[in-house]
C-alpha positions, 0 to 999 in steps of 0.5 A, a space after each residue: 500499499 502506498 502513502 496515498 492509499 493509506 491516507 484515502 483509507 484513513 479518510 474513508 474510515 473516519 467518515 464512516 465511523 462518524 456517520 455510523 455514530 450519528 446514525 446510532 445516536 439518532 436511532 437512540 433518540 428516536 426510539 426513546 421519544 414517545 410515539 406522539 412526537 412523530 414530527 420531532 422524530 422526522 425532524 431529528 432523522 432529517 437533521 442527522 441525514 443532512 449531517 451524514 450527507 455533509 460528512 460524505 461530501 467532506 470525505 469526497 473533497 478530502 480524497 480529491 485533495 489527496 489524489 491531487 497532491 494538495 494536502 496542506 491547504 493551510 500552508 498557502 496562507 
């Protein structure tokens, strides 16, 4: 495995771990709430789905950065 593959794998694993944490956390909240609060459950599910989508987008951007060789953006400033 070369260095880029390891970095890509690390980015994917971190993103997957965060998304799984959010899914389990949202499910825990949804299961604990009473049945009367269906609208709140839908909103919570939508918010965590949005967070997960953003995390996937950030991971995709990180992979593009790794492949282009531009890994340290902060050094430009």
